[in-house]
BALOBA-1460 file (C-alpha; in Angstrom, 3 decimals):
// residues 388
<rec num="1" residu="m" x="84.588" y="122.089" z="104.033"/>
<rec num="2" residu="e" x="82.273" y="119.317" z="104.456"/>
<rec num="3" residu="p" x="80.331" y="117.639" z="101.593"/>
<rec num="4" residu="w" x="76.912" y="118.866" z="102.752"/>
<rec num="5" residu="d" x="78.202" y="122.268" z="103.329"/>
<rec num="6" residu="l" x="77.407" y="122.641" z="99.507"/>
<rec num="7" residu="n" x="73.421" y="123.217" z="98.792"/>
<rec num="8" residu="i" x="71.899" y="120.707" z="96.911"/>
<rec num="9" residu="r" x="69.968" y="123.313" z="94.966"/>
<rec num="10" residu="h" x="73.294" y="125.060" z="94.230"/>
<rec num="11" residu="l" x="74.741" y="121.765" z="92.819"/>
<rec num="12" residu="r" x="71.279" y="121.130" z="90.682"/>
<rec num="13" residu="a" x="71.906" y="124.885" z="89.368"/>
<rec num="14" residu="f" x="75.448" y="124.045" z="88.515"/>
<rec num="15" residu="g" x="74.710" y="120.655" z="86.929"/>
<rec num="16" residu="r" x="71.936" y="121.900" z="84.487"/>
<rec num="17" residu="t" x="74.134" y="124.902" z="83.327"/>
<rec num="18" residu="c" x="76.745" y="122.703" z="82.483"/>
<rec num="19" residu="e" x="74.281" y="120.379" z="80.602"/>
<rec num="20" residu="l" x="72.497" y="122.991" z="79.103"/>
<rec num="21" residu="g" x="74.819" y="125.735" z="78.338"/>
<rec num="22" residu="t" x="72.710" y="128.710" z="79.502"/>
<rec num="23" residu="v" x="71.410" y="130.095" z="82.742"/>
<rec num="24" residu="a" x="67.801" y="130.435" z="81.145"/>
<rec num="25" residu="a" x="67.740" y="126.672" z="79.863"/>
<rec num="26" residu="a" x="68.686" y="125.742" z="83.335"/>
<rec num="27" residu="a" x="66.508" y="127.594" z="85.181"/>
<rec num="28" residu="a" x="63.550" y="126.183" z="83.307"/>
<rec num="29" residu="a" x="64.738" y="122.591" z="83.732"/>
<rec num="30" residu="i" x="64.830" y="123.102" z="87.814"/>
<rec num="31" residu="n" x="61.738" y="125.583" z="87.957"/>
<rec num="32" residu="l" x="63.804" y="128.521" z="89.344"/>
<rec num="33" residu="s" x="64.279" y="131.846" z="88.282"/>
<rec num="34" residu="q" x="67.141" y="132.722" z="86.222"/>
<rec num="35" residu="p" x="68.428" y="135.504" z="88.932"/>
<rec num="36" residu="a" x="67.954" y="132.405" z="91.200"/>
<rec num="37" residu="v" x="70.027" y="130.139" z="89.163"/>
<rec num="38" residu="t" x="72.782" y="132.923" z="88.969"/>
<rec num="39" residu="q" x="73.067" y="133.334" z="92.478"/>
<rec num="40" residu="a" x="73.304" y="129.792" z="93.163"/>
<rec num="41" residu="i" x="76.155" y="129.467" z="90.689"/>
<rec num="42" residu="n" x="78.000" y="132.764" z="92.257"/>
<rec num="43" residu="r" x="77.501" y="131.213" z="95.725"/>
<rec num="44" residu="l" x="79.082" y="127.831" z="94.759"/>
<rec num="45" residu="e" x="81.780" y="129.627" z="93.245"/>
<rec num="46" residu="n" x="82.457" y="131.508" z="96.656"/>
<rec num="47" residu="q" x="82.244" y="128.480" z="98.525"/>
<rec num="48" residu="l" x="84.701" y="126.491" z="96.313"/>
<rec num="49" residu="d" x="86.824" y="129.580" z="95.592"/>
<rec num="50" residu="e" x="86.746" y="128.573" z="91.987"/>
<rec num="51" residu="v" x="85.304" y="130.193" z="89.023"/>
<rec num="52" residu="l" x="83.437" y="127.475" z="87.482"/>
<rec num="53" residu="f" x="82.112" y="129.289" z="84.344"/>
<rec num="54" residu="e" x="83.266" y="131.774" z="81.390"/>
<rec num="55" residu="r" x="80.141" y="134.347" z="81.013"/>
<rec num="56" residu="q" x="80.013" y="134.586" z="77.392"/>
<rec num="57" residu="s" x="77.078" y="136.434" z="74.947"/>
<rec num="58" residu="t" x="76.084" y="132.983" z="73.853"/>
<rec num="59" residu="g" x="76.238" y="131.223" z="77.336"/>
<rec num="60" residu="m" x="78.049" y="130.005" z="80.216"/>
<rec num="61" residu="r" x="81.008" y="127.774" z="79.363"/>
<rec num="62" residu="p" x="82.280" y="125.403" z="82.150"/>
<rec num="63" residu="t" x="86.001" y="126.142" z="83.227"/>
<rec num="64" residu="p" x="88.748" y="123.195" z="83.784"/>
<rec num="65" residu="a" x="87.518" y="123.481" z="87.210"/>
<rec num="66" residu="a" x="84.001" y="122.583" z="86.527"/>
<rec num="67" residu="d" x="84.925" y="120.107" z="83.991"/>
<rec num="68" residu="l" x="86.972" y="118.375" z="86.689"/>
<rec num="69" residu="i" x="84.035" y="118.074" z="89.220"/>
<rec num="70" residu="y" x="81.041" y="118.007" z="86.752"/>
<rec num="71" residu="p" x="80.880" y="114.333" z="86.658"/>
<rec num="72" residu="r" x="81.033" y="113.413" z="90.263"/>
<rec num="73" residu="v" x="78.410" y="116.146" z="90.816"/>
<rec num="74" residu="a" x="76.138" y="114.750" z="88.314"/>
<rec num="75" residu="a" x="76.614" y="111.097" z="89.811"/>
<rec num="76" residu="a" x="75.843" y="112.644" z="93.430"/>
<rec num="77" residu="l" x="72.732" y="114.119" z="91.940"/>
<rec num="78" residu="e" x="71.557" y="111.018" z="90.475"/>
<rec num="79" residu="r" x="71.267" y="109.575" z="93.918"/>
<rec num="80" residu="l" x="69.681" y="112.801" z="95.056"/>
<rec num="81" residu="q" x="66.633" y="112.761" z="92.665"/>
<rec num="82" residu="s" x="63.788" y="113.629" z="95.213"/>
<rec num="83" residu="p" x="62.672" y="117.391" z="95.522"/>
<rec num="84" residu="h" x="62.078" y="116.499" z="99.106"/>
<rec num="85" residu="l" x="65.757" y="116.061" z="100.064"/>
<rec num="86" residu="t" x="67.364" y="119.099" z="101.814"/>
<rec num="87" residu="n" x="71.013" y="119.274" z="103.291"/>
<rec num="88" residu="a" x="69.888" y="119.219" z="106.946"/>
<rec num="89" residu="r" x="67.566" y="116.121" z="106.184"/>
<rec num="90" residu="a" x="70.296" y="114.356" z="104.194"/>
<rec num="91" residu="r" x="72.834" y="115.286" z="106.937"/>
<rec num="92" residu="a" x="70.275" y="113.754" z="109.792"/>
<rec num="93" residu="f" x="69.343" y="110.647" z="108.368"/>
<rec num="94" residu="i" x="73.059" y="109.735" z="107.318"/>
<rec num="95" residu="a" x="73.739" y="110.412" z="111.099"/>
<rec num="96" residu="l" x="70.725" y="108.437" z="112.325"/>
<rec num="97" residu="a" x="71.311" y="105.176" z="110.124"/>
<rec num="98" residu="s" x="75.080" y="105.380" z="111.121"/>
<rec num="99" residu="a" x="74.575" y="105.992" z="114.801"/>
<rec num="100" residu="g" x="71.347" y="103.748" z="115.307"/>
<rec num="101" residu="g" x="69.641" y="106.133" z="117.463"/>
<rec num="102" residu="y" x="68.594" y="109.645" z="118.021"/>
<rec num="103" residu="g" x="70.900" y="110.483" z="120.901"/>
<rec num="104" residu="p" x="73.921" y="109.221" z="119.502"/>
<rec num="105" residu="a" x="73.109" y="110.769" z="115.892"/>
<rec num="106" residu="a" x="72.155" y="114.186" z="117.875"/>
<rec num="107" residu="a" x="75.690" y="114.110" z="119.482"/>
<rec num="108" residu="l" x="77.532" y="113.217" z="116.285"/>
<rec num="109" residu="l" x="76.130" y="116.253" z="114.546"/>
<rec num="110" residu="g" x="76.229" y="118.502" z="117.636"/>
<rec num="111" residu="v" x="72.424" y="119.299" z="117.255"/>
<rec num="112" residu="s" x="69.739" y="118.778" z="119.756"/>
<rec num="113" residu="k" x="67.929" y="115.564" z="119.665"/>
<rec num="114" residu="a" x="64.780" y="116.835" z="118.866"/>
<rec num="115" residu="s" x="65.679" y="118.893" z="115.598"/>
<rec num="116" residu="l" x="67.230" y="115.977" z="114.397"/>
<rec num="117" residu="h" x="64.141" y="114.002" z="114.878"/>
<rec num="118" residu="r" x="62.125" y="116.700" z="113.261"/>
<rec num="119" residu="a" x="64.295" y="116.422" z="110.305"/>
<rec num="120" residu="v" x="64.000" y="112.888" z="109.851"/>
<rec num="121" residu="s" x="60.228" y="113.187" z="110.706"/>
<rec num="122" residu="d" x="59.905" y="115.866" z="107.966"/>
<rec num="123" residu="l" x="62.050" y="113.601" z="105.527"/>
<rec num="124" residu="e" x="59.378" y="110.706" z="106.188"/>
<rec num="125" residu="l" x="56.404" y="112.865" z="105.567"/>
<rec num="126" residu="s" x="57.677" y="114.459" z="102.538"/>
<rec num="127" residu="l" x="58.511" y="110.815" z="100.961"/>
<rec num="128" residu="g" x="55.313" y="109.356" z="102.009"/>
<rec num="129" residu="h" x="57.019" y="106.188" z="103.867"/>
<rec num="130" residu="s" x="58.496" y="105.159" z="107.031"/>
<rec num="131" residu="l" x="62.468" y="105.283" z="107.241"/>
<rec num="132" residu="v" x="62.282" y="104.260" z="110.962"/>
<rec num="133" residu="a" x="60.573" y="101.725" z="112.855"/>
<rec num="134" residu="r" x="60.328" y="101.427" z="116.693"/>
<rec num="135" residu="r" x="61.704" y="98.046" z="117.993"/>
<rec num="136" residu="g" x="61.028" y="97.995" z="121.592"/>
<rec num="137" residu="r" x="63.081" y="100.699" z="123.198"/>
<rec num="138" residu="g" x="65.143" y="100.933" z="120.285"/>
<rec num="139" residu="l" x="64.779" y="101.632" z="116.714"/>
<rec num="140" residu="e" x="65.286" y="99.997" z="113.233"/>
<rec num="141" residu="i" x="65.973" y="101.537" z="109.729"/>
<rec num="142" residu="t" x="63.457" y="100.161" z="107.613"/>
<rec num="143" residu="r" x="64.442" y="98.508" z="104.291"/>
<rec num="144" residu="r" x="63.586" y="101.831" z="102.181"/>
<rec num="145" residu="g" x="65.509" y="103.595" z="104.763"/>
<rec num="146" residu="r" x="68.470" y="101.385" z="104.436"/>
<rec num="147" residu="l" x="68.492" y="102.144" z="100.382"/>
<rec num="148" residu="l" x="68.093" y="106.006" z="100.944"/>
<rec num="149" residu="a" x="70.754" y="105.903" z="103.463"/>
<rec num="150" residu="r" x="73.159" y="104.052" z="100.931"/>
<rec num="151" residu="s" x="71.999" y="106.280" z="98.324"/>
<rec num="152" residu="l" x="72.906" y="109.485" z="100.531"/>
<rec num="153" residu="r" x="76.189" y="108.135" z="101.366"/>
<rec num="154" residu="l" x="77.424" y="107.498" z="98.068"/>
<rec num="155" residu="a" x="76.320" y="110.541" z="97.054"/>
<rec num="156" residu="q" x="78.136" y="112.305" z="99.991"/>
<rec num="157" residu="i" x="81.339" y="110.530" z="98.584"/>
<rec num="158" residu="e" x="80.885" y="111.911" z="95.124"/>
<rec num="159" residu="i" x="80.998" y="115.311" z="96.546"/>
<rec num="160" residu="e" x="83.752" y="114.875" z="99.072"/>
<rec num="161" residu="a" x="85.923" y="113.424" z="95.900"/>
<rec num="162" residu="a" x="85.084" y="116.594" z="93.925"/>
<rec num="163" residu="l" x="86.331" y="118.409" z="96.818"/>
<rec num="164" residu="i" x="89.489" y="116.385" z="97.013"/>
<rec num="165" residu="d" x="90.077" y="116.752" z="93.232"/>
<rec num="166" residu="l" x="89.882" y="120.733" z="93.403"/>
<rec num="167" residu="a" x="92.421" y="120.599" z="96.376"/>
<rec num="168" residu="a" x="94.754" y="118.393" z="94.074"/>
<rec num="169" residu="r" x="94.268" y="120.808" z="91.239"/>
<rec num="170" residu="r" x="96.016" y="123.321" z="93.638"/>
<rec num="171" residu="g" x="98.485" y="120.972" z="94.617"/>
<rec num="172" residu="l" x="97.312" y="119.780" z="97.909"/>
<rec num="173" residu="s" x="97.093" y="116.631" z="99.323"/>
<rec num="174" residu="r" x="93.910" y="115.957" z="101.380"/>
<rec num="175" residu="g" x="91.633" y="113.093" z="101.764"/>
<rec num="176" residu="k" x="91.264" y="109.864" z="103.388"/>
<rec num="177" residu="i" x="91.688" y="106.378" z="101.801"/>
<rec num="178" residu="r" x="89.365" y="103.753" z="103.376"/>
<rec num="179" residu="v" x="90.523" y="100.022" z="102.763"/>
<rec num="180" residu="g" x="88.805" y="96.854" z="103.714"/>
<rec num="181" residu="s" x="91.620" y="94.299" z="104.506"/>
<rec num="182" residu="m" x="90.965" y="90.684" z="104.225"/>
<rec num="183" residu="p" x="93.360" y="88.012" z="105.814"/>
<rec num="184" residu="l" x="95.870" y="87.435" z="103.010"/>
<rec num="185" residu="s" x="96.273" y="91.319" z="102.464"/>
<rec num="186" residu="r" x="97.318" y="92.106" z="105.896"/>
<rec num="187" residu="a" x="100.947" y="90.623" z="106.580"/>
<rec num="188" residu="r" x="102.845" y="92.411" z="103.987"/>
<rec num="189" residu="i" x="101.036" y="93.868" z="100.786"/>
<rec num="190" residu="l" x="98.796" y="96.225" z="102.708"/>
<rec num="191" residu="p" x="101.553" y="97.363" z="105.365"/>
<rec num="192" residu="d" x="104.278" y="97.885" z="102.547"/>
<rec num="193" residu="a" x="101.780" y="99.713" z="100.632"/>
<rec num="194" residu="a" x="100.580" y="102.382" z="103.386"/>
<rec num="195" residu="v" x="104.362" y="102.843" z="103.995"/>
<rec num="196" residu="a" x="105.330" y="103.520" z="100.542"/>
<rec num="197" residu="f" x="102.302" y="105.798" z="99.985"/>
<rec num="198" residu="h" x="103.101" y="107.938" z="103.173"/>
<rec num="199" residu="a" x="106.603" y="108.556" z="101.877"/>
<rec num="200" residu="r" x="104.943" y="110.637" z="99.236"/>
<rec num="201" residu="d" x="101.821" y="111.747" z="100.728"/>
<rec num="202" residu="p" x="102.172" y="112.039" z="104.583"/>
<rec num="203" residu="d" x="98.957" y="114.215" z="104.934"/>
<rec num="204" residu="v" x="96.675" y="111.404" z="103.540"/>
<rec num="205" residu="e" x="94.826" y="109.315" z="106.054"/>
<rec num="206" residu="i" x="94.981" y="105.577" z="105.517"/>
<rec num="207" residu="s" x="91.857" y="104.334" z="107.199"/>
<rec num="208" residu="i" x="92.175" y="100.111" z="107.519"/>
<rec num="209" residu="t" x="89.079" y="97.732" z="108.685"/>
<rec num="210" residu="d" x="89.980" y="94.113" z="109.204"/>
<rec num="211" residu="g" x="87.380" y="91.561" z="108.342"/>
<rec num="212" residu="s" x="86.395" y="88.915" z="106.265"/>
<rec num="213" residu="h" x="84.815" y="89.177" z="102.710"/>
<rec num="214" residu="a" x="81.241" y="88.592" z="104.305"/>
<rec num="215" residu="e" x="81.885" y="91.341" z="106.711"/>
<rec num="216" residu="l" x="83.382" y="94.136" z="104.633"/>
<rec num="217" residu="i" x="81.231" y="93.851" z="101.317"/>
<rec num="218" residu="e" x="78.194" y="95.421" z="102.437"/>
<rec num="219" residu="p" x="80.220" y="98.524" z="104.102"/>
<rec num="220" residu="l" x="81.801" y="98.556" z="100.609"/>
<rec num="221" residu="r" x="78.413" y="98.748" z="98.942"/>
<rec num="222" residu="d" x="77.272" y="101.338" z="101.441"/>
<rec num="223" residu="g" x="80.479" y="103.653" z="100.636"/>
<rec num="224" residu="d" x="82.149" y="103.213" z="104.204"/>
<rec num="225" residu="l" x="84.917" y="101.590" z="102.319"/>
<rec num="226" residu="d" x="86.566" y="102.448" z="99.074"/>
<rec num="227" residu="m" x="87.854" y="99.387" z="98.301"/>
<rec num="228" residu="l" x="88.527" y="95.642" z="99.778"/>
<rec num="229" residu="l" x="91.869" y="93.994" z="99.354"/>
<rec num="230" residu="g" x="92.212" y="90.022" z="99.667"/>
<rec num="231" residu="a" x="91.408" y="87.091" z="97.726"/>
<rec num="232" residu="l" x="88.835" y="87.680" z="94.850"/>
<rec num="233" residu="r" x="85.632" y="85.573" z="94.835"/>
<rec num="234" residu="e" x="84.239" y="83.099" z="91.815"/>
<rec num="235" residu="p" x="81.957" y="84.418" z="90.514"/>
<rec num="236" residu="e" x="81.839" y="87.904" z="91.382"/>
<rec num="237" residu="p" x="80.024" y="89.082" z="94.435"/>
<rec num="238" residu="g" x="77.200" y="90.890" z="92.454"/>
<rec num="239" residu="p" x="76.630" y="93.332" z="89.523"/>
<rec num="240" residu="d" x="77.237" y="96.276" z="91.470"/>
<rec num="241" residu="v" x="81.039" y="95.363" z="92.314"/>
<rec num="242" residu="t" x="84.061" y="94.596" z="90.106"/>
<rec num="243" residu="q" x="87.271" y="92.827" z="91.098"/>
<rec num="244" residu="l" x="90.932" y="93.968" z="89.789"/>
<rec num="245" residu="p" x="93.342" y="91.254" z="90.055"/>
<rec num="246" residu="l" x="96.994" y="91.914" z="91.425"/>
<rec num="247" residu="f" x="98.747" y="88.659" z="91.781"/>
<rec num="248" residu="e" x="98.405" y="84.987" z="92.647"/>
<rec num="249" residu="d" x="99.116" y="83.383" z="96.099"/>
<rec num="250" residu="r" x="99.456" y="79.825" z="96.496"/>
<rec num="251" residu="p" x="99.079" y="78.465" z="100.107"/>
<rec num="252" residu="v" x="101.079" y="75.917" z="101.737"/>
<rec num="253" residu="v" x="100.872" y="73.317" z="104.466"/>
<rec num="254" residu="m" x="102.534" y="75.068" z="107.560"/>
<rec num="255" residu="a" x="103.536" y="73.286" z="111.049"/>
<rec num="256" residu="r" x="105.996" y="74.137" z="113.870"/>
<rec num="257" residu="s" x="109.689" y="73.081" z="113.149"/>
<rec num="258" residu="t" x="109.692" y="70.330" z="115.610"/>
<rec num="259" residu="h" x="106.208" y="68.971" z="114.669"/>
<rec num="260" residu="p" x="106.376" y="65.031" z="114.157"/>
<rec num="261" residu="v" x="105.271" y="65.060" z="110.617"/>
<rec num="262" residu="f" x="108.894" y="66.070" z="109.327"/>
<rec num="263" residu="h" x="110.037" y="62.466" z="111.226"/>
<rec num="264" residu="t" x="109.254" y="60.565" z="108.050"/>
<rec num="265" residu="s" x="111.992" y="59.964" z="105.815"/>
<rec num="266" residu="r" x="110.186" y="59.847" z="102.595"/>
<rec num="267" residu="t" x="108.244" y="62.593" z="100.718"/>
<rec num="268" residu="i" x="104.968" y="63.839" z="102.786"/>
<rec num="269" residu="s" x="101.987" y="62.883" z="101.377"/>
<rec num="270" residu="v" x="98.205" y="63.972" z="101.828"/>
<rec num="271" residu="a" x="97.966" y="60.946" z="104.025"/>
<rec num="272" residu="d" x="100.576" y="61.686" z="106.302"/>
<rec num="273" residu="l" x="98.407" y="64.722" z="107.334"/>
<rec num="274" residu="s" x="95.371" y="63.026" z="108.148"/>
<rec num="275" residu="p" x="96.299" y="62.138" z="111.931"/>
<rec num="276" residu="y" x="96.666" y="65.735" z="112.870"/>
<rec num="277" residu="p" x="94.269" y="68.416" z="113.997"/>
<rec num="278" residu="w" x="93.737" y="71.250" z="111.619"/>
<rec num="279" residu="a" x="93.089" y="75.052" z="112.423"/>
<rec num="280" residu="a" x="91.054" y="76.435" z="109.462"/>
<rec num="281" residu="p" x="88.326" y="78.886" z="108.571"/>
<rec num="282" residu="g" x="84.924" y="77.864" z="108.924"/>
<rec num="283" residu="l" x="82.662" y="76.159" z="106.320"/>
<rec num="284" residu="g" x="81.829" y="78.043" z="103.344"/>
<rec num="285" residu="v" x="85.189" y="80.151" z="103.131"/>
<rec num="286" residu="p" x="87.226" y="79.346" z="100.109"/>
<rec num="287" residu="l" x="90.198" y="78.220" z="102.065"/>
<rec num="288" residu="r" x="88.353" y="75.761" z="103.918"/>
<rec num="289" residu="e" x="86.624" y="74.464" z="100.637"/>
<rec num="290" residu="q" x="90.275" y="74.098" z="99.212"/>
<rec num="291" residu="l" x="91.453" y="72.239" z="102.239"/>
<rec num="292" residu="e" x="88.543" y="69.822" z="102.020"/>
<rec num="293" residu="r" x="89.185" y="69.293" z="98.372"/>
<rec num="294" residu="y" x="92.692" y="68.798" z="98.672"/>
<rec num="295" residu="f" x="91.985" y="65.554" z="100.763"/>
<rec num="296" residu="q" x="88.815" y="64.438" z="98.725"/>
<rec num="297" residu="e" x="91.071" y="64.145" z="95.673"/>
<rec num="298" residu="a" x="93.355" y="61.997" z="97.524"/>
<rec num="299" residu="s" x="90.290" y="59.818" z="98.415"/>
<rec num="300" residu="l" x="90.505" y="60.730" z="102.097"/>
<rec num="301" residu="p" x="87.867" y="62.279" z="104.254"/>
<rec num="302" residu="p" x="87.952" y="65.771" z="105.248"/>
<rec num="303" residu="p" x="90.647" y="66.431" z="108.006"/>
<rec num="304" residu="r" x="89.660" y="67.055" z="111.703"/>
<rec num="305" residu="v" x="89.081" y="70.652" z="112.080"/>
<rec num="306" residu="p" x="88.759" y="71.296" z="115.942"/>
<rec num="307" residu="v" x="89.320" y="74.861" z="115.780"/>
<rec num="308" residu="e" x="87.465" y="76.954" z="113.256"/>
<rec num="309" residu="c" x="89.348" y="80.586" z="112.794"/>
<rec num="310" residu="g" x="90.136" y="83.157" z="110.283"/>
<rec num="311" residu="s" x="92.631" y="84.875" z="112.385"/>
<rec num="312" residu="v" x="96.330" y="84.415" z="111.104"/>
<rec num="313" residu="i" x="97.624" y="85.479" z="114.592"/>
<rec num="314" residu="t" x="95.628" y="82.927" z="116.521"/>
<rec num="315" residu="i" x="96.277" y="80.316" z="113.966"/>
<rec num="316" residu="r" x="100.258" y="81.198" z="114.146"/>
<rec num="317" residu="n" x="100.419" y="80.873" z="117.687"/>
<rec num="318" residu="m" x="98.550" y="77.673" z="117.813"/>
<rec num="319" residu="l" x="100.898" y="76.007" z="115.004"/>
<rec num="320" residu="l" x="103.939" y="77.279" z="117.406"/>
<rec num="321" residu="s" x="102.956" y="75.214" z="120.358"/>
<rec num="322" residu="t" x="100.749" y="72.412" z="119.239"/>
<rec num="323" residu="d" x="100.822" y="69.826" z="116.525"/>
<rec num="324" residu="y" x="98.139" y="71.352" z="114.768"/>
<rec num="325" residu="l" x="98.469" y="71.946" z="110.955"/>
<rec num="326" residu="s" x="97.095" y="74.709" z="108.803"/>
<rec num="327" residu="l" x="96.971" y="76.124" z="105.227"/>
<rec num="328" residu="l" x="98.554" y="79.680" z="104.926"/>
<rec num="329" residu="s" x="100.269" y="81.925" z="102.686"/>
<rec num="330" residu="p" x="103.907" y="82.322" z="103.513"/>
<rec num="331" residu="d" x="103.654" y="85.881" z="103.378"/>
<rec num="332" residu="q" x="101.436" y="85.528" z="106.375"/>
<rec num="333" residu="v" x="104.429" y="84.083" z="108.515"/>
<rec num="334" residu="s" x="107.446" y="85.163" z="106.992"/>
<rec num="335" residu="v" x="109.044" y="86.290" z="110.207"/>
<rec num="336" residu="e" x="108.432" y="82.687" z="111.738"/>
<rec num="337" residu="l" x="109.528" y="81.101" z="108.574"/>
<rec num="338" residu="e" x="112.646" y="83.327" z="108.640"/>
<rec num="339" residu="t" x="113.479" y="82.324" z="111.819"/>
<rec num="340" residu="n" x="112.662" y="78.686" z="111.572"/>
<rec num="341" residu="r" x="109.952" y="78.613" z="114.077"/>
<rec num="342" residu="l" x="107.523" y="77.358" z="111.485"/>
<rec num="343" residu="r" x="108.406" y="75.201" z="108.394"/>
<rec num="344" residu="v" x="106.372" y="74.348" z="105.130"/>
<rec num="345" residu="v" x="105.426" y="71.000" z="105.107"/>
<rec num="346" residu="c" x="104.224" y="70.382" z="101.702"/>
<rec num="347" residu="s" x="102.921" y="72.927" z="98.842"/>
<rec num="348" residu="g" x="99.242" y="72.704" z="97.742"/>
<rec num="349" residu="p" x="98.526" y="71.594" z="94.403"/>
<rec num="350" residu="d" x="98.637" y="74.333" z="91.357"/>
<rec num="351" residu="w" x="94.642" y="74.507" z="91.634"/>
<rec num="352" residu="m" x="95.033" y="75.737" z="95.018"/>
<rec num="353" residu="s" x="96.361" y="78.999" z="93.676"/>
<rec num="354" residu="r" x="94.060" y="81.984" z="94.613"/>
<rec num="355" residu="t" x="93.989" y="85.546" z="92.837"/>
<rec num="356" residu="i" x="94.769" y="88.340" z="95.344"/>
<rec num="357" residu="g" x="93.347" y="91.718" z="94.284"/>
<rec num="358" residu="l" x="90.864" y="94.808" z="94.523"/>
<rec num="359" residu="t" x="87.270" y="94.621" z="94.897"/>
<rec num="360" residu="h" x="85.295" y="97.750" z="94.663"/>
<rec num="361" residu="r" x="82.025" y="99.561" z="93.581"/>
<rec num="362" residu="k" x="81.665" y="99.351" z="89.967"/>
<rec num="363" residu="d" x="80.637" y="102.951" z="89.345"/>
<rec num="364" residu="w" x="83.471" y="103.971" z="91.706"/>
<rec num="365" residu="r" x="85.710" y="106.637" z="90.280"/>
<rec num="366" residu="p" x="88.802" y="106.731" z="92.265"/>
<rec num="367" residu="t" x="90.643" y="110.391" z="92.971"/>
<rec num="368" residu="a" x="93.902" y="111.060" z="91.944"/>
<rec num="369" residu="l" x="95.179" y="109.809" z="95.520"/>
<rec num="370" residu="e" x="93.279" y="106.812" z="95.315"/>
<rec num="371" residu="s" x="94.551" y="105.828" z="92.120"/>
<rec num="372" residu="r" x="97.954" y="106.709" z="93.317"/>
<rec num="373" residu="f" x="97.537" y="104.321" z="96.348"/>
<rec num="374" residu="i" x="96.399" y="101.333" z="93.904"/>
<rec num="375" residu="d" x="99.353" y="102.060" z="91.796"/>
<rec num="376" residu="t" x="101.429" y="101.808" z="95.007"/>
<rec num="377" residu="l" x="99.869" y="98.372" z="95.779"/>
<rec num="378" residu="k" x="101.037" y="97.232" z="92.135"/>
<rec num="379" residu="q" x="104.491" y="98.511" z="92.804"/>
<rec num="380" residu="v" x="105.103" y="96.645" z="96.227"/>
<rec num="381" residu="a" x="104.524" y="93.547" z="95.074"/>
<rec num="382" residu="p" x="107.262" y="93.178" z="92.198"/>
<rec num="383" residu="g" x="106.604" y="90.618" z="89.558"/>
<rec num="384" residu="r" x="103.372" y="89.673" z="91.073"/>
<rec num="385" residu="w" x="101.117" y="92.289" z="89.254"/>
<rec num="386" residu="k" x="98.710" y="90.336" z="87.201"/>
<rec num="387" residu="t" x="97.406" y="91.865" z="84.167"/>
<rec num="388" residu="r" x="94.068" y="90.774" z="82.750"/>
C-alpha cells in the first residue's frame, strides 16, 4: 500500500475521532455527517486491516493500533490543512515537482499527461495562486509551489512511517532508510553499519546518497533523505534541523610513503609542509578552513592548493603518485595505511578535531527500523560514541 492510497478525508475523520472521542463531535468538526465519518473510519480500518476504535456507548476508544499511528497522522494532517487538497492533486503535484516536467511526471505515475496537467491546474485554481511558471520550453516550480511540494512530501513521509509502524507491530520488517553520506562517513562507519543492520533486517532497503553538506541539506529538508551522516556544523544549519554527535574525528596530514617530506631527520613542522602542493576541499568547507588556520597559527601563508576536491578517491590517487599533501581522516585511507602505501606525516592540533554525527529534521520521528539503524551506527564505532 502506498501513502496516497489512504484518503485524506478518511484520515481527517480518524484524527478528529481520536481527539474528540465521538463520531458526532468529529462530524461537526470536519463538516461531515455522522454516517460519513463512520463510513470513513470503516473504510480506513478495512484498508489497514486493523481495528482502530472500540465502539462504546460513551464514544469511540482508540485501540493500540490507533494510538500507534495517530501522532504521525496528526503530523501529516497538519501539513495538509487546505480543504482543496485531494489525493489525486497531491500525488500529481509531488510527481511534477520531482520530475520537473509534465511528461516525465505522467510517466512516473502511469497516467496521461492531460490528466496530470488537469490535476495541477485544478489545484492552482483552488488555492488561488500559481504553483508552476513557464520558462521558455520548460517549467519552473514557483516559491509557493516549492513550499507546497515540501509540505506534501513531509506529509507523505509521515503516512508512510505510520504504515511501516503498523507492519512492525505485526512483526514485519519493511521500509526504506534514506541516508545522506558526507565524505567522512563513507569509508568505514556507514558501510559497517549497513552490513551490521542487514544481518538482522535483510529485507529493509538502505538508500545512500553521496554528497557534500551543501548538496544534501535541502533534500533532507524536503524529506528526500531521513538523515545525514558526516561532520557536524557549528552553528547548526537552521532551526528546522538538529544534530546528534556520534564520535570525534581528528584529521592528519597524509602523503605517499616515499614522499620527500619524510627525508628530514628531525620532527616535521608546519614550515616543512609549505613547499608542497595540497589537495583540499574548496573555500568555505570546514576542512579547508582548518587547513588555512593550521598555517596561519604558525605565521605562515596559506598553502598552495592547485587542486580543490572533496573526493577522497581522487585525493588518495593523487597522493599515491605525486608530492601532494592532504588532510584526511585515517579511516578514509585505512587500507593504504595498512599496506604502507600512504603514511601519516603529522597529526593536526587538538582544535582540528571534528564531531561526526547525524543531522535530521527537528520534527522527525524515526520509525522503529530507523531507530535500530541509528543504534547500529553507535555500535560500529566502539569507544567513540559521544554522549551529550
